[in-house]
C-alpha positions in Angstrom: 123.8 97.3 104.5 122.3 98.6 101.3 120.4 101.8 102.0 116.8 102.1 101.1 114.4 105.0 101.6 110.6 105.0 101.5 108.4 107.5 99.7 106.2 109.6 102.0 103.5 109.2 99.4 102.8 105.9 101.2 101.5 107.6 104.4 101.2 111.4 104.0 97.4 111.3 103.8 97.2 109.6 107.2 99.1 112.2 109.2 98.7 115.9 110.2 102.3 116.5 111.1 105.6 115.9 109.4 107.0 114.3 112.6 104.3 111.6 112.8 104.6 110.8 109.1 108.4 110.3 109.3 108.3 108.4 112.6 106.0 105.9 111.0 108.4 105.4 108.1 111.4 105.1 110.5 109.4 102.3 112.1 109.9 100.3 108.9 113.6 100.0 109.7 114.9 102.6 107.2 116.7 105.8 108.0 115.8 107.8 104.9 112.8 109.1 102.9 111.8 110.5 99.6 109.4 113.5 100.2 106.5 112.9 97.9 104.6 115.4 95.7 101.6 115.3 98.1 103.6 116.8 101.1 101.5 119.6 102.4 103.0 122.9 103.4 101.9 122.6 107.0 103.9 119.4 107.3 107.2 121.0 106.3 108.1 122.4 109.8 107.9 118.9 111.2 110.0 117.5 108.4 112.6 120.2 108.9 112.7 119.5 112.6 113.3 115.7 112.0 116.0 116.5 109.4 117.6 119.1 111.7 117.8 116.7 114.7 119.5 114.0 112.5 116.6 111.6 112.9 116.1 111.1 109.2 117.8 111.7 105.9 115.9 113.1 102.9 117.7 111.6 99.9 115.2 112.7 97.2 112.2 115.0 96.7 109.5 114.3 94.1 108.5 117.4 92.2 106.4 119.4 93.0 107.1 119.5 96.7 105.7 120.8 99.0 102.3 121.1 97.2 102.3 124.5 95.5 100.1 127.2 97.0 96.7 127.3 95.2 96.9 123.7 93.9 93.9 121.8 95.3 96.1 118.6 95.6 99.6 117.5 94.9 100.4 116.0 91.4 103.7 115.6 89.6 102.1 116.9 86.4 100.4 120.1 87.7 102.6 121.9 85.3 104.9 120.2 82.8 108.2 121.6 81.3 107.5 120.0 78.0 104.1 121.5 77.5 103.0 123.2 74.3 101.6 126.1 76.4 104.1 128.7 77.3 102.4 129.7 80.6 102.4 126.0 81.7 106.1 125.8 81.0 106.7 129.0 82.9 104.8 127.7 85.8 106.7 124.4 85.6 110.0 126.2 85.7 108.9 128.5 88.5 107.6 125.7 90.8 110.4 123.3 89.9 112.8 126.0 91.0 111.1 126.2 94.3 111.2 122.5 94.7 114.9 122.5 93.9 115.5 125.1 96.6 113.4 123.2 99.1 115.3 119.9 98.3 118.6 121.7 98.9 117.3 123.0 102.3 116.4 119.5 103.5 119.7 118.0 102.2 118.4 115.9 99.4 120.6 114.8 96.5 118.1 114.7 93.7 114.7 116.1 92.5 112.6 113.5 90.6 110.3 115.0 88.0 107.9 114.1 85.2 108.5 116.0 81.9 105.0 115.8 80.5 103.0 114.2 77.7 102.8 114.5 74.0 99.7 116.4 73.1 97.8 113.5 71.5 94.8 111.2 72.4 95.6 108.9 75.3 95.7 105.7 73.3 97.8 103.9 75.9 94.6 103.6 77.9 93.0 101.5 75.1 96.2 99.4 74.9 96.1 98.7 78.7 92.5 97.7 78.4 93.3 95.3 75.6 96.2 93.8 77.6 93.9 93.3 80.6 91.6 91.3 78.4 94.4 89.2 77.0 94.3 90.7 73.5 97.9 92.1 73.2 99.0 89.4 70.7 96.3 90.1 68.1 96.9 91.8 64.8 94.4 94.6 65.9 96.6 95.3 68.9 99.7 95.6 66.7 97.8 98.0 64.5 96.8 100.1 67.5 100.4 100.2 68.7 101.6 101.3 65.3 99.0 104.1 65.3 100.2 105.2 68.8 103.8 105.3 67.7 103.3 107.2 64.4 101.0 109.8 66.0 103.6 110.3 68.7 106.6 110.5 66.3 104.9 113.4 64.4 104.3 115.4 67.5 107.0 114.6 70.0 110.0 116.6 68.5 108.4 120.0 69.0 107.7 119.2 72.7 111.2 117.8 73.2 112.4 121.2 72.0 110.2 122.9 74.6 111.5 120.5 77.3 115.1 121.5 76.4 114.2 125.2 76.7 112.9 124.5 80.2 116.0 122.5 81.0 118.1 125.4 79.9 116.3 127.7 82.3 116.6 125.2 85.2 120.3 124.4 84.8 121.5 127.6 86.5 119.1 127.0 89.4 120.3 123.4 89.7 124.0 124.6 89.7 123.3 127.2 92.3 121.8 124.7 94.7 124.1 121.8 93.7 121.1 119.7 92.9 120.5 116.9 90.4 117.2 116.9 88.4 116.2 113.5 87.2 113.4 112.8 84.7 111.4 109.7 85.4 110.4 107.0 82.9 106.6 106.9 82.8 104.4 104.0 81.9 102.5 105.3 78.9 103.7 106.0 75.4 102.3 109.5 75.3 104.8 110.4 78.1 108.0 112.3 77.3 110.8 111.6 77.2 111.0 108.0 76.0 114.2 106.0 76.8 115.8 107.0 73.5 114.8 110.7 73.9 116.3 110.9 77.4 119.4 109.2 76.3 119.9 111.8 73.6 119.1 114.7 75.9 121.6 113.5 78.6 124.2 112.8 75.9 123.8 116.3 74.5 123.9 118.2 77.8 126.4 116.1 79.7 125.6 118.1 82.8 126.3 116.8 86.3 123.0 118.3 87.3 120.8 116.4 84.8 120.1 112.7 85.1 117.4 110.1 84.6 115.3 108.2 87.2 114.4 104.6 86.7 111.0 103.4 87.9 110.8 99.6 87.9 107.1 99.4 87.7 106.8 101.9 84.9 109.5 100.2 82.9 107.9 96.8 83.3 104.5 98.2 82.2 106.2 99.6 79.1 107.6 96.2 78.4 104.3 94.5 79.0 102.6 96.9 76.5 105.2 95.9 73.9 107.2 99.2 73.8 110.6 98.3 75.1 112.9 95.7 76.6 113.3 97.0 80.1 116.5 95.2 81.1 118.3 96.4 78.0 117.3 100.0 78.5 118.1 99.9 82.2 121.6 98.9 81.3 122.0 101.6 78.6 120.7 104.3 80.9 122.6 103.1 84.1 125.5 105.5 83.8 123.0 108.4 84.0 120.8 107.1 86.7 120.4 109.2 89.8 118.0 106.7 91.5 115.2 104.3 91.3 111.6 103.9 92.4 111.1 100.3 93.4 107.8 98.5 93.2 106.5 95.4 91.5 103.9 94.8 88.8 101.1 92.2 88.7 100.6 91.5 85.1 99.7 93.3 82.9 99.7 96.7 84.5 99.0 96.8 88.3 102.0 98.6 89.8 103.0 99.8 93.3 102.8 96.2 94.4 105.5 95.3 96.9 108.2 92.9 95.7 108.3 90.0 95.3 104.5 89.9 94.9 104.6 90.8 91.1 106.5 89.4 88.2 109.6 91.7 87.9 112.9 89.6 88.0 114.7 91.9 90.4 117.8 89.7 90.6 118.5 90.7 87.0 119.0 94.3 88.1 121.6 93.5 90.8 124.5 95.2 89.1 122.5 98.4 88.5 121.1 98.4 92.0 124.6 98.3 93.4 125.6 101.5 91.7 125.9 104.7 93.7 122.3 105.8 93.5 119.2 106.5 95.5 116.9 103.5 96.1 113.3 104.4 97.0 110.6 101.9 97.9 107.4 103.3 96.5 104.4 101.5 98.0 100.8 102.3 97.1 99.2 104.4 99.8 97.8 102.2 102.5 100.1 99.2 101.8 100.5 97.0 104.9 103.8 98.0 106.7 104.7 94.3 107.0 104.7 94.0 103.2 107.1 96.9 102.9 109.5 95.3 105.5 109.3 92.0 103.6 110.1 93.9 100.3 113.2 95.5 101.8 114.4 92.2 103.3 113.8 90.5 99.9 115.7 93.2 97.9 118.6 93.2 100.3 119.0 89.4 99.9 118.5 89.7 96.1 120.9 92.6 95.6 123.6 92.3 98.3 126.7 91.5 96.2 127.7 87.9 96.8 131.0 87.5 98.7 134.2 87.0 96.6 135.1 83.4 96.0 138.0 82.2 98.2 140.6 79.8 96.7 142.2 77.1 98.6 145.3 79.3 99.1 143.1 81.9 100.8 143.6 84.5 98.0 140.6 86.4 96.8 139.9 85.5 93.1 
């Protein structure tokens, strides 16, 4: 059976112990989790106990995890490795290194991270608002999109340079812990890196410790906003993919919906989903457990490779 894990982001807020949080996820019929960025330090002993007893596998950890001391809440962009501010980048490297060490301790294969945002006005918000009111096919929308792209193009290269400096500092830590770091595609156009930028970074580094992470919902939103063709990019980035966050999108931009309740054509991603990667179901906090079970059943049916065709002679084609 195809293995799925579920992100603890779904239920962390409801529990006081790591054991109870993981027990609830095991009740969905999976044997693995992704530890989310809102995992509190006091829940770690329970998680370690569950991992130690063999009750659960941790396949991935979402940076920053557990929530860094002093942060009032967990967030994947508390500090970003592509920031213009040196102190922010130093903090990002420091806390990412701690997450990497923690991920190794709990036996994870990969740390999922956000790289940051280009220092520019958040124009994607306007674009989203326009899409929600059905105006994304207007000349004014095209004009707004062009403005977003040109503003970003001017500012992004400097920050991609900073991101590479942070990666250079993280690579020895990753090698030491034999851990993969995977940067996630994010829904807005301000986010770094874009598909083309991560492809170039991965091509340049060619490191076994550096990969990308494919988020279905974010990719679909980028397509709905008119930035990319998500299927084409998923295919191009597939060789570097460490894993995927799986959730659906109700048009235009409501994500973390459980498949098949949105409009993503998951069957078109069967080949990619069958690669050797981590498949994480990422429900919105508070999603009904039955919907998650239905999503897993739906995805298994959708992605299990069809049996080989048998000829009359009984030979496999």
